[in-house]
C-alpha positions in Angstrom: 226.2 99.2 6.5 224.1 98.1 3.6 222.9 100.7 1.2 221.6 100.5 -2.3 221.1 103.3 -4.8 218.9 102.8 -7.8 218.8 105.4 -10.6 216.2 105.0 -13.4 216.0 107.6 -16.2 213.3 106.9 -18.8 212.1 110.2 -20.4 215.0 111.3 -22.7 214.2 114.2 -25.1 214.5 112.0 -28.3 213.5 108.7 -26.9 211.8 107.0 -24.0 212.7 103.8 -22.1 209.3 102.7 -20.8 210.7 99.5 -19.1 212.9 101.4 -16.6 210.3 101.8 -13.8 209.6 98.1 -13.9 213.3 97.4 -13.9 213.7 99.5 -10.7 210.8 97.7 -9.0 212.3 94.3 -9.9 215.7 95.4 -8.7 214.3 96.6 -5.4 212.5 93.3 -4.8 215.7 91.4 -5.6 217.7 93.5 -3.1 215.1 92.9 -0.4 215.1 89.2 -1.2 219.0 89.3 -0.7 218.6 90.9 2.7 218.6 94.7 2.1 216.0 96.4 4.2 213.5 98.6 2.3 214.8 101.8 4.1 218.3 101.0 2.9 217.3 101.3 -0.8 217.1 104.7 -2.3 215.5 105.2 -5.7 216.1 108.2 -8.0 214.0 108.9 -11.1 213.8 111.5 -13.9 213.6 114.3 -11.3 217.3 113.6 -10.6 218.1 113.0 -14.3 219.8 116.3 -15.1 223.5 116.5 -15.0 223.2 118.4 -11.7 220.8 115.9 -10.3 223.1 113.0 -11.1 226.0 114.9 -9.5 223.8 115.3 -6.4 223.1 111.5 -6.2 226.8 110.7 -6.6 227.7 113.2 -3.9 225.0 111.7 -1.6 226.6 108.2 -2.1 230.0 109.5 -1.4 228.9 111.4 1.7 226.8 108.5 3.1 229.8 106.2 3.0 232.3 108.8 4.2 230.2 109.3 7.4 229.3 105.6 8.0 230.9 103.0 10.1 232.1 100.3 7.7 233.0 96.8 8.4 233.4 93.5 6.6 229.7 93.2 6.1 229.3 96.7 4.6 227.9 96.7 1.0 227.1 99.5 -1.4 225.0 98.5 -4.4 224.6 100.9 -7.4 222.3 100.4 -10.3 221.7 102.7 -13.3 218.9 102.1 -15.7 218.9 104.5 -18.6 220.9 105.5 -21.7 224.7 105.5 -21.7 227.3 107.2 -23.7 230.6 106.4 -25.2 233.7 108.5 -24.9 236.8 108.9 -27.1 238.6 106.4 -24.8 237.0 103.0 -25.6 237.5 101.9 -21.9 235.4 104.8 -20.7 231.7 105.5 -20.9 229.1 106.9 -18.7 225.6 107.7 -17.6 223.7 109.9 -20.0 221.8 112.8 -18.2 218.4 113.9 -19.5 219.7 117.4 -20.3 222.7 119.0 -21.8 225.7 118.0 -23.9 227.0 114.5 -23.1 230.4 116.0 -22.5 229.0 118.3 -19.8 228.7 115.3 -17.5 
């Protein structure tokens, strides 16, 4: 199984990241060039950018791979384009949702 998940969040309340849609398009082309089929690449934009939306995407990834037959040629590719956040622990960080307190996610 080969599956790619691309998340691109660009319309944050206090700032925008206008290059994100282009980044996702380039990443999609690179994945196809590397042998991923177009239907194996799922893209998620600002409509999935809330904390609940990001949880939905991560649950989808988990469920896809829990139900799939996996072998030595199985690959899961995950790409996040957007703002990140730091945590108290310097070895941790995370994706920043478009809504809510950073610590909610």
